[in-house]
C-alpha positions in Angstrom: 115.0 115.4 104.9 112.2 114.2 102.6 108.6 114.3 103.9 105.2 112.8 103.0 102.2 114.9 103.9 99.0 113.3 105.1 96.4 115.1 102.9 92.6 114.8 102.9 91.7 118.0 100.9 90.3 119.5 104.1 91.3 122.7 105.8 93.6 121.3 108.5 95.8 119.1 106.2 95.9 122.0 103.7 97.1 124.5 106.4 99.7 122.0 107.7 101.0 121.5 104.2 101.3 125.3 103.7 103.2 125.7 107.0 105.6 122.9 106.0 106.1 124.5 102.6 106.8 127.9 104.1 109.4 126.4 106.4 111.2 124.9 103.4 110.5 121.3 104.1 111.1 119.0 101.2 107.6 117.6 100.6 107.8 114.7 98.1 104.3 113.1 98.4 100.8 113.8 99.4 99.3 110.7 101.0 95.6 110.2 101.1 93.9 107.3 102.9 90.7 106.1 101.3 88.5 104.2 103.9 85.8 102.0 102.5 83.7 102.5 105.7 81.6 105.6 105.7 82.7 106.7 109.1 86.4 106.3 109.8 87.9 106.6 113.3 91.1 108.2 112.0 90.6 109.7 108.6 88.6 112.3 106.8 86.0 110.7 104.4 83.8 113.3 102.5 84.7 114.0 98.8 88.0 112.2 98.7 87.4 111.7 95.0 88.4 115.3 94.3 91.8 114.9 96.0 93.6 113.9 92.7 92.4 117.2 91.1 93.7 119.1 94.2 97.0 117.3 94.1 97.4 118.1 90.4 96.8 121.8 91.2 99.3 121.7 94.0 101.8 120.1 91.6 102.5 117.2 93.9 102.6 113.4 93.6 99.6 111.7 95.2 99.9 108.4 96.9 96.5 106.7 97.5 96.2 104.2 100.3 93.0 102.1 100.4 91.8 100.6 103.6 88.6 98.8 104.7 88.5 101.5 107.5 88.3 99.1 110.4 89.2 100.6 113.8 93.0 100.3 114.4 93.6 98.2 111.3 93.3 101.3 109.1 96.4 102.7 110.7 98.3 99.5 109.7 97.4 100.2 106.1 98.7 103.7 106.4 101.9 102.4 108.1 102.5 100.0 105.3 102.0 102.6 102.6 104.3 105.2 104.3 106.9 102.5 104.9 107.2 101.9 101.2 108.0 105.5 100.4 111.5 107.0 100.3 110.9 109.6 103.0 112.3 110.5 106.5 109.4 112.4 107.8 105.6 112.7 107.8 103.4 115.8 108.1 100.0 115.7 109.8 97.2 118.3 110.3 96.1 116.9 113.6 94.8 119.7 115.9 93.3 118.4 119.1 92.4 114.7 118.8 94.6 112.8 121.2 93.2 109.6 119.6 94.5 110.5 116.2 97.8 112.2 117.3 98.9 109.4 119.6 98.4 106.8 116.9 100.2 108.8 114.2 103.0 109.5 116.7 103.4 105.8 117.5 103.4 104.9 113.8 106.0 107.6 113.1 108.2 106.2 115.9 107.9 102.7 114.6 108.9 103.8 111.1 111.7 106.1 112.5 110.0 109.0 110.8 110.3 112.6 111.9 106.8 113.9 112.8 105.9 117.5 111.8 102.5 118.5 113.4 102.3 122.3 113.1 98.7 122.6 114.2 98.9 120.4 117.3 97.3 122.2 120.2 96.9 125.4 118.1 94.3 127.9 119.4 91.2 127.4 117.3 90.7 131.1 116.8 94.2 131.5 115.6 93.9 128.5 113.3 90.7 129.9 111.6 92.2 133.3 111.3 95.3 132.0 109.6 93.2 130.1 107.1 91.3 133.3 106.1 94.4 135.6 106.3 96.1 133.3 103.7 93.1 133.2 101.4 92.3 129.5 101.6 89.1 128.8 99.7 87.2 126.6 102.1 83.8 125.1 101.8 81.8 123.2 104.4 80.8 119.7 103.0 79.4 117.9 106.0 77.6 118.9 109.3 76.6 117.0 112.3 76.0 119.3 115.2 73.3 121.4 116.8 72.9 124.7 115.0 74.5 123.5 111.8 71.6 122.7 109.5 71.2 121.8 105.8 71.8 125.5 104.8 75.4 125.2 105.9 76.2 122.6 103.3 78.3 124.2 100.5 78.8 127.5 102.4 82.2 129.2 102.0 84.2 129.9 105.1 84.7 133.7 105.3 84.6 136.4 108.0 80.8 136.3 108.0 80.4 132.5 108.4 83.2 132.6 111.0 81.3 135.0 113.1 78.2 132.8 112.8 80.2 129.8 113.9 81.5 131.8 116.9 77.9 132.5 117.9 77.0 128.8 117.6 80.1 128.0 119.6 78.8 130.1 122.5 75.2 128.8 122.2 75.9 125.1 121.7 79.5 124.6 122.8 80.6 123.4 119.4 84.3 123.5 118.5 85.0 126.4 116.2 87.4 124.5 114.0 85.2 121.4 113.8 87.6 119.2 115.8 84.6 117.5 117.5 83.3 116.4 114.1 80.8 119.2 113.9 81.7 119.9 110.3 84.1 118.8 107.5 85.5 120.9 104.8 87.2 120.9 101.4 89.7 123.4 100.2 89.4 124.4 96.5 92.1 127.0 96.4 94.8 128.6 98.4 98.4 130.0 98.5 100.0 126.8 97.1 97.4 126.1 94.3 98.4 126.7 90.7 94.8 126.7 89.8 91.6 127.1 91.8 88.2 125.4 91.6 84.6 126.2 92.0 81.8 123.9 92.9 79.9 122.4 90.0 77.4 119.7 90.1 76.4 118.6 93.7 74.2 116.3 95.6 72.9 117.1 99.1 72.2 114.3 101.6 70.3 115.3 104.7 68.7 113.1 107.3 67.2 115.7 109.6 70.2 116.1 112.0 73.3 115.7 109.8 74.2 115.9 106.2 76.8 115.8 103.5 77.4 117.7 100.3 78.7 115.4 97.5 80.8 117.3 95.0 79.9 115.4 91.8 81.9 117.9 89.8 84.4 120.7 90.5 85.5 123.1 87.8 88.6 125.2 87.3 87.9 128.9 87.9 
């Protein structure tokens, strides 16, 4: 059975891809949705311009799907793109968002695609530990929650930062894995990567309560 993996370059889609690979699934494509709107209801937005470099490092064919990013309509664009591929299944990194999962599940059913969602309802502590245990090279590229200030932009996720996140989880009731939109990430290396990257030129945008790190350049390590 041939699969397409929904891939944003973030930690969840990267971990889902890794789990699928380890199980021996035949992954033919990485599929990335590019919303024009800054804030998408369904899809990861920050730093999608580096995804082609990540796909190249993973040695996988990338399919880009552009969408205006309008609520609900953006899913129609994904459905159309997936429907044009020669696959029988789709892989998603959905963790806890019923909004996202229900729509992807409905779309998969309409296209008669098998849905592989290995992170769905996964314990957030287990998810974060699995990422670190498998040496994923994760950087925080956007924050929008109490306790996460400008200093978090560009920080690498490791044991130290994970402990700090756990303290903020207790203090501010944030979601440890960022499922509430508290932060977004980009993965610049990991167990499937043929080459890894480091952050080069950047631009920080901060409005006093939320911010984003724009990766203007990433460099091969």
